[in-house]
N, C-alpha and C positions, 0 to 999 in steps of 0.2 A: 535545542532549536533546530528546525528543519531548514536546510539550505538547498541549493541547486545541485549538490554533489550526490553521487551514488557511493555507497559503502561497500567495499569489496575486501574479502580476505579468503585466501586459499580457493579462489574460483567462485566464491559465493557472491552473487550479484543481487543485492537487496536494495530496495529503494529507501534511502534514508531521508530523502526530501522529495516527496511526491508532489508533482504539479506546481513547483515553484518556478515561475517564469513561463516563457512561451516554448511550446514544443511544436515543431513543424511536423504535421502528420499527413497521412493519406489514408483516412479512415472511411470505412463504409458508415454512412450516417444512420441509416435505418436498417433493421433486420430485414431479411427477405420477406416477401409476401406471406402472410399466415403466421409470422412470428412477431410482427410489430406490436401485437396486443400486449405482450409481456413487458414491453418497454413503456407502456402507458401513454397517456395523452401527451406528455411532454415530447416524446419522439415525433408524434404527428405534428405538433406545433412547430418544432424545429424544422421538420421537413417542409412544412407549408411556408416558412419564412422565405423571403427573396434572397438571392445570392448576396453574400457579404457577411458582415459580423452579426452574430445573434448572441444576446446576453440573457442570463437568468441568474437568480440568486436563491439560496435556501439557508435555513438556520444551521449554524455550526453546533456540534456537540460541545458540552461543557469543557472549558479549559483550552479550546482552540482559539488562537489569536494570531495576528500577524501585522506586518507593516506594508503590505501590498506586494512584497516579493518573498520574504522569508516567513515561515510558519512555525509556531510553537504549539505543541500539544499540551503543554502544562500551564499555560496562562501566565508565563513569567517573562522577564526581560533578560534572560541569561545571555542573549546574543549581543548585548550592548557593548561588551568588550571587543567583539569582532567587528561590529558595525556601529559607527558613531551615531548614525541616524536611526538606530533600531528603537522603535516604539511599538510595543505589542498591544494592538487594539483588538477588541472582540469582533466576532463575525458580524454579519453573515458571510457565508462563502459566496464568492462571485465566480461564475464560469462564463467565459466568452469564447465563442468558436467562430471561425471564418469558414463559410461553406461555399462550395461551388457545385451546383447541381446536387447530386446525391452523395457528394464527398465532403468531408471536413478537411480543410487544408491547414488551419492553425487551431491551437487549443491554448487558452490562457485561463489560469485559475489563481485567485488571490483571496486574501482575508485581510480585513483591517482598514480598507479605504472605501469611501463611498463611490458610487458610480460617477458622481460629479467630478471626481479627481482624474478621470480618464476621458478620452474622446468618446462622444456618444456613439453607440452602435447603430447600425442600420435598423436592426430589429431588437426591441427590448421586451422580453416576455415577462419581466417583473419577477416577483417572488413566487416560487413554487414550493410545494410541500417537500419536506426532507425525504419522506418515503418515496415520493414520485421521482425525485432527483436520483436517489440511490438506485432505484430499480432501473432507470434509464442508463445510468453509468455502468452498472453491473452487466446489463444486456450488451452494451458496447464492448465491455472487457472480454466477453466470451467470443467476440468476433474479430477483434483487432489483432493483426499479426505484428511481429517485431517486438520492440521493447516498450510499447505504449499501453498494453493491457493493464500493467501494474499501476499506471498513472490513473486510469479510470477507476480502478479498485480503490486507490487512495482517496480520490474525490468522494466516492461513495462512503468510505469508512469515516469521513469527517462529518457526515450528516447527523443532525441531532436526533436523539431518541429513536434510533432505528437499529434493530437487531438484525445484523446481516451475517453473523459468524457461521450459521449453518450453510449459507450459500458459499461463503468463503471456503469452508471445509470441503464442500462438494467440488468447488473449482480446483482446490489444491490437489484433490485426488484424481481429477479428470485428465488422463494422459493424452487426450486429444487436443488439449489447449497448448498454446505456446509456453515454452519454459519460463520466460520472463513473467508471463501472466500468472503462472502457477506460483512462482517465487513471491510475487506481490501478494497473492492470496495467503500464502504462508506467513509472510511478514505481518500482515494486518490481523490474521487469525490469532497470532500469538498476543497481539496487543489488545484485541477486543474480547477474546473468548475466555482468557484466563484458564482456570482449571478445566473448562470444557474442551480446551484445545489439546490437552496432554495426550489422550488416547489417539486422536487423529494424527498428531505429529509423530508419535511413536510408530504408528502403522506405516506412515510414509517412509520413515527411516528403515523399517524392516523390509518393506516389500516393493518400493518404487524402483523403476529401472532408470531413472534420470539422476545422475550423481549430483548435478547442481541443485535439483529440487531437494534431494536428501540433505545436502549441506545447508540449504535454507531452512529445512525443518530442524536441524541441529541448532542453528542460531535461534529459531523460534522457541525451542525448548529452553534455551539459556535465558530467554526473556520472560518466561512465565513467572507470575508472582509467587512469593513464598517458597522459591526453590522447587516448584512442582515438577520441573523437568530434569532435576539433578540426577536422579537415579537412572533415568534413561540415558543420559550423557555418560555416566559412569559405566554403564553396561557396554556401550559402544567402545569406549576407551579401553576396557579390559578384554572384551570378547570379539570386537569387530575384526573382520578379515579384509577390509578395504583400507589400505594405508591412508588414503585421502580422508576418509570419514573418521578414522581413528585420530588423525592429526587435528581435524576440525573439532572433534569432541574435546580433545585435550585443551585446545586453545580456548574454547568457550567455558570449559570448567575453570580454567585459570582466571577468567574474567569474573567469575562468581564471587571469589574471595572466600568461599566455603572452606573451612579447615579440612574437611574430608578430601577435597581436591589436593591439598598440600600433601596429605598422606599418600595419595595415589602417585604423585610426582616423586616422592621419596622412594616409593616402591619401584617405580620404573627406573629411576636413576641409580638405585643401589647396585653395587657390583655383585656379579653372580658368584 
Protein backbone atom coordinates (compact mmCIF):
# COMPACT_ATOMS: atom_id res chain seq x y z
CA UNK A 1 0.00 0.00 0.00
CA UNK A 2 1.19 3.48 -0.73
CA UNK A 3 1.26 5.93 2.14
CA UNK A 4 2.45 9.49 2.53
CA UNK A 5 5.99 8.48 3.43
CA UNK A 6 9.12 8.51 1.30
CA UNK A 7 11.36 5.44 1.27
CA UNK A 8 15.05 6.15 1.79
CA UNK A 9 18.09 3.93 2.12
CA UNK A 10 21.73 4.91 1.75
CA UNK A 11 20.82 8.27 0.27
CA UNK A 12 18.27 6.85 -2.16
CA UNK A 13 15.21 9.09 -2.24
CA UNK A 14 12.41 7.19 -3.92
CA UNK A 15 8.76 8.07 -3.79
CA UNK A 16 7.01 5.11 -2.21
CA UNK A 17 3.77 6.99 -1.95
CA UNK A 18 3.27 9.41 -4.74
CA UNK A 19 0.61 12.03 -4.40
CA UNK A 20 -1.06 10.82 -1.19
CA UNK A 21 -2.49 13.91 0.49
CA UNK A 22 -1.87 17.59 -0.15
CA UNK A 23 1.47 18.89 -1.34
CA UNK A 24 1.93 22.64 -1.15
CA UNK A 25 3.59 23.72 -4.34
CA UNK A 26 4.70 26.70 -6.30
CA UNK A 27 4.50 25.26 -9.79
CA UNK A 28 4.45 26.86 -13.16
CA UNK A 29 1.01 25.92 -14.36
CA UNK A 30 1.51 26.05 -18.09
CA UNK A 31 4.66 25.58 -20.21
CA UNK A 32 6.12 28.69 -21.85
CA UNK A 33 4.51 29.99 -25.02
CA UNK A 34 5.11 27.64 -27.91
CA UNK A 35 5.40 24.61 -25.63
CA UNK A 36 1.83 24.43 -24.29
CA UNK A 37 0.75 22.33 -27.27
CA UNK A 38 2.54 19.26 -25.90
CA UNK A 39 0.52 19.49 -22.70
CA UNK A 40 -2.71 19.26 -24.71
CA UNK A 41 -6.10 20.80 -24.28
CA UNK A 42 -6.19 20.04 -20.56
CA UNK A 43 -3.44 22.57 -19.85
CA UNK A 44 -5.37 25.27 -21.67
CA UNK A 45 -8.57 24.43 -19.79
CA UNK A 46 -6.79 24.61 -16.44
CA UNK A 47 -5.16 27.89 -17.45
CA UNK A 48 -8.52 29.35 -18.49
CA UNK A 49 -10.23 28.41 -15.20
CA UNK A 50 -10.66 31.20 -12.62
CA UNK A 51 -8.37 31.36 -9.62
CA UNK A 52 -9.21 28.82 -6.94
CA UNK A 53 -9.64 25.06 -6.98
CA UNK A 54 -9.78 23.16 -10.25
CA UNK A 55 -10.64 19.46 -10.34
CA UNK A 56 -10.52 16.74 -12.97
CA UNK A 57 -10.55 12.96 -12.99
CA UNK A 58 -9.31 10.19 -15.25
CA UNK A 59 -9.41 6.42 -15.36
CA UNK A 60 -6.94 4.54 -13.19
CA UNK A 61 -4.93 1.64 -14.49
CA UNK A 62 -5.98 -1.84 -13.43
CA UNK A 63 -5.28 -2.68 -9.80
CA UNK A 64 -5.09 0.91 -8.55
CA UNK A 65 -7.43 1.63 -5.65
CA UNK A 66 -7.53 3.77 -2.53
CA UNK A 67 -9.47 5.18 0.37
CA UNK A 68 -9.16 8.88 -0.43
CA UNK A 69 -5.74 9.19 1.27
CA UNK A 70 -3.73 5.99 0.77
CA UNK A 71 -3.24 4.25 -2.55
CA UNK A 72 -2.64 0.60 -3.42
CA UNK A 73 -1.23 -0.51 -6.76
CA UNK A 74 -2.36 -4.11 -6.26
CA UNK A 75 -6.08 -3.72 -5.64
CA UNK A 76 -5.88 -5.22 -2.15
CA UNK A 77 -6.65 -4.33 1.45
CA UNK A 78 -3.18 -4.98 2.84
CA UNK A 79 -3.25 -1.64 4.65
CA UNK A 80 -6.11 -2.65 6.90
CA UNK A 81 -3.77 -3.68 9.72
CA UNK A 82 -2.22 -0.20 9.73
CA UNK A 83 -5.39 1.82 9.19
CA UNK A 84 -8.61 0.63 10.75
CA UNK A 85 -10.69 2.58 8.26
CA UNK A 86 -8.77 1.33 5.20
CA UNK A 87 -11.17 0.37 2.42
CA UNK A 88 -9.57 0.00 -0.99
CA UNK A 89 -11.99 1.34 -3.59
CA UNK A 90 -11.42 1.38 -7.32
CA UNK A 91 -10.66 4.59 -9.20
CA UNK A 92 -10.95 6.90 -11.01
CA UNK A 93 -8.05 9.10 -10.07
CA UNK A 94 -9.06 12.54 -8.85
CA UNK A 95 -6.73 15.52 -9.17
CA UNK A 96 -7.49 18.89 -7.61
CA UNK A 97 -5.25 21.92 -7.79
CA UNK A 98 -5.43 25.36 -6.26
CA UNK A 99 -4.30 27.98 -8.74
CA UNK A 100 -3.48 31.64 -8.46
CA UNK A 101 -2.79 33.36 -11.72
CA UNK A 102 -0.28 31.24 -13.62
CA UNK A 103 0.86 29.29 -10.57
CA UNK A 104 -0.44 26.20 -8.80
CA UNK A 105 -0.35 26.63 -5.03
CA UNK A 106 -1.78 23.30 -3.84
CA UNK A 107 -2.01 19.84 -5.41
CA UNK A 108 -4.27 17.06 -4.15
CA UNK A 109 -4.69 13.64 -5.71
CA UNK A 110 -6.72 10.70 -4.43
CA UNK A 111 -8.38 7.46 -5.46
CA UNK A 112 -11.46 5.75 -4.15
CA UNK A 113 -13.87 8.47 -3.11
CA UNK A 114 -16.36 10.32 -5.24
CA UNK A 115 -16.23 14.05 -5.76
CA UNK A 116 -19.33 14.34 -3.54
CA UNK A 117 -17.23 13.34 -0.53
CA UNK A 118 -15.21 16.56 -0.71
CA UNK A 119 -16.03 20.23 -0.91
CA UNK A 120 -17.06 21.30 -4.38
CA UNK A 121 -14.23 22.89 -6.36
CA UNK A 122 -14.63 26.29 -7.93
CA UNK A 123 -14.06 24.74 -11.35
CA UNK A 124 -14.81 21.13 -12.23
CA UNK A 125 -13.43 20.00 -15.58
CA UNK A 126 -15.05 16.59 -15.20
CA UNK A 127 -13.57 13.41 -16.61
CA UNK A 128 -10.67 13.73 -19.04
CA UNK A 129 -8.88 11.11 -21.10
CA UNK A 130 -6.15 9.15 -19.39
CA UNK A 131 -3.71 9.93 -22.21
CA UNK A 132 -4.46 13.64 -21.99
CA UNK A 133 -3.99 13.62 -18.23
CA UNK A 134 -0.70 11.73 -18.49
CA UNK A 135 0.64 14.11 -21.14
CA UNK A 136 -0.29 17.12 -19.04
CA UNK A 137 1.33 15.73 -15.90
CA UNK A 138 4.52 14.61 -17.65
CA UNK A 139 4.86 18.05 -19.24
CA UNK A 140 4.58 19.59 -15.76
CA UNK A 141 7.14 17.16 -14.36
CA UNK A 142 9.74 18.35 -16.85
CA UNK A 143 9.42 21.91 -15.60
CA UNK A 144 8.87 21.56 -11.86
CA UNK A 145 11.79 22.26 -9.55
CA UNK A 146 12.39 20.71 -6.14
CA UNK A 147 10.90 17.41 -5.05
CA UNK A 148 7.54 17.67 -6.82
CA UNK A 149 8.43 16.43 -10.28
CA UNK A 150 8.29 12.82 -9.14
CA UNK A 151 4.76 13.40 -7.82
CA UNK A 152 3.55 14.53 -11.22
CA UNK A 153 5.23 11.48 -12.76
CA UNK A 154 3.46 9.24 -10.25
CA UNK A 155 0.08 10.69 -11.18
CA UNK A 156 0.80 10.11 -14.86
CA UNK A 157 1.97 6.56 -14.16
CA UNK A 158 -1.38 5.63 -12.60
CA UNK A 159 -3.36 6.51 -15.74
CA UNK A 160 -5.15 3.61 -17.45
CA UNK A 161 -3.94 2.01 -20.68
CA UNK A 162 -1.24 4.60 -21.28
CA UNK A 163 2.28 3.53 -22.25
CA UNK A 164 4.67 6.14 -20.88
CA UNK A 165 7.81 4.14 -20.14
CA UNK A 166 9.70 5.51 -23.19
CA UNK A 167 9.09 9.03 -21.87
CA UNK A 168 10.15 7.94 -18.40
CA UNK A 169 13.39 6.48 -19.74
CA UNK A 170 14.08 9.73 -21.58
CA UNK A 171 13.45 11.71 -18.40
CA UNK A 172 15.62 9.38 -16.33
CA UNK A 173 18.50 10.01 -18.74
CA UNK A 174 17.96 13.78 -18.95
CA UNK A 175 20.66 15.32 -16.77
CA UNK A 176 19.09 18.76 -17.10
CA UNK A 177 16.15 17.68 -14.95
CA UNK A 178 16.03 17.91 -11.16
CA UNK A 179 17.44 14.88 -9.33
CA UNK A 180 14.15 14.11 -7.59
CA UNK A 181 12.32 14.20 -10.90
CA UNK A 182 14.80 11.79 -12.43
CA UNK A 183 14.54 9.47 -9.41
CA UNK A 184 10.76 9.47 -9.80
CA UNK A 185 11.17 8.55 -13.47
CA UNK A 186 13.49 5.67 -12.51
CA UNK A 187 11.10 4.41 -9.84
CA UNK A 188 8.12 4.24 -12.17
CA UNK A 189 10.20 3.03 -15.11
CA UNK A 190 11.07 -0.08 -13.13
CA UNK A 191 7.42 -0.66 -12.25
CA UNK A 192 5.93 -0.03 -15.68
CA UNK A 193 8.54 -1.11 -18.21
CA UNK A 194 9.64 -4.49 -16.86
CA UNK A 195 12.29 -6.05 -19.08
CA UNK A 196 12.31 -2.96 -21.29
CA UNK A 197 13.85 -1.02 -18.41
CA UNK A 198 16.89 -3.25 -17.85
CA UNK A 199 19.21 -1.76 -20.45
CA UNK A 200 18.28 1.82 -19.62
CA UNK A 201 18.81 1.36 -15.90
CA UNK A 202 22.14 -0.39 -16.47
CA UNK A 203 23.23 2.54 -18.65
CA UNK A 204 22.38 5.00 -15.88
CA UNK A 205 24.42 3.02 -13.36
CA UNK A 206 27.39 2.89 -15.75
CA UNK A 207 27.50 6.42 -17.05
CA UNK A 208 25.44 8.91 -15.06
CA UNK A 209 27.22 11.50 -12.94
CA UNK A 210 24.55 11.82 -10.23
CA UNK A 211 25.12 9.31 -7.43
CA UNK A 212 21.55 9.58 -6.12
CA UNK A 213 20.14 8.79 -9.55
CA UNK A 214 22.54 5.85 -9.86
CA UNK A 215 21.35 4.53 -6.50
CA UNK A 216 17.77 4.93 -7.64
CA UNK A 217 18.62 2.93 -10.76
CA UNK A 218 20.07 0.15 -8.59
CA UNK A 219 16.83 0.03 -6.65
CA UNK A 220 14.95 -0.04 -9.94
CA UNK A 221 17.01 -3.01 -11.09
CA UNK A 222 16.11 -4.84 -7.89
CA UNK A 223 12.41 -4.33 -8.64
CA UNK A 224 12.39 -5.74 -12.16
CA UNK A 225 10.27 -8.89 -12.59
CA UNK A 226 11.80 -12.34 -12.79
CA UNK A 227 15.18 -11.15 -11.50
CA UNK A 228 15.93 -9.28 -14.73
CA UNK A 229 18.25 -6.84 -12.94
CA UNK A 230 20.08 -9.39 -10.79
CA UNK A 231 23.17 -9.79 -12.98
CA UNK A 232 23.66 -6.03 -13.21
CA UNK A 233 23.48 -5.72 -9.42
CA UNK A 234 25.99 -8.55 -9.03
CA UNK A 235 28.38 -6.83 -11.42
CA UNK A 236 28.30 -3.59 -9.41
CA UNK A 237 28.75 -5.50 -6.15
CA UNK A 238 31.79 -7.39 -7.50
CA UNK A 239 33.44 -4.79 -9.73
CA UNK A 240 32.16 -1.38 -8.67
CA UNK A 241 34.69 1.25 -7.61
CA UNK A 242 32.24 3.51 -5.78
CA UNK A 243 31.75 2.29 -2.18
CA UNK A 244 28.26 3.83 -1.95
CA UNK A 245 27.08 2.04 -5.07
CA UNK A 246 28.67 -1.24 -4.00
CA UNK A 247 26.93 -0.97 -0.64
CA UNK A 248 23.61 -0.16 -2.29
CA UNK A 249 23.87 -3.05 -4.73
CA UNK A 250 24.69 -5.48 -1.91
CA UNK A 251 21.72 -4.26 0.08
CA UNK A 252 19.28 -4.71 -2.80
CA UNK A 253 20.77 -8.10 -3.66
CA UNK A 254 20.01 -9.11 -0.10
CA UNK A 255 16.38 -8.12 -0.57
CA UNK A 256 15.96 -10.40 -3.58
CA UNK A 257 16.31 -13.63 -1.59
CA UNK A 258 18.16 -15.15 -4.55
CA UNK A 259 20.55 -17.96 -3.47
CA UNK A 260 23.24 -16.49 -5.72
CA UNK A 261 23.27 -13.41 -3.50
CA UNK A 262 23.96 -15.59 -0.47
CA UNK A 263 26.94 -17.09 -2.27
CA UNK A 264 28.26 -13.59 -2.93
CA UNK A 265 27.91 -12.63 0.73
CA UNK A 266 29.77 -15.77 1.79
CA UNK A 267 32.53 -14.88 -0.66
CA UNK A 268 32.78 -11.33 0.69
CA UNK A 269 32.76 -12.41 4.33
CA UNK A 270 35.16 -15.35 3.91
CA UNK A 271 38.51 -14.76 5.65
CA UNK A 272 41.38 -14.06 3.29
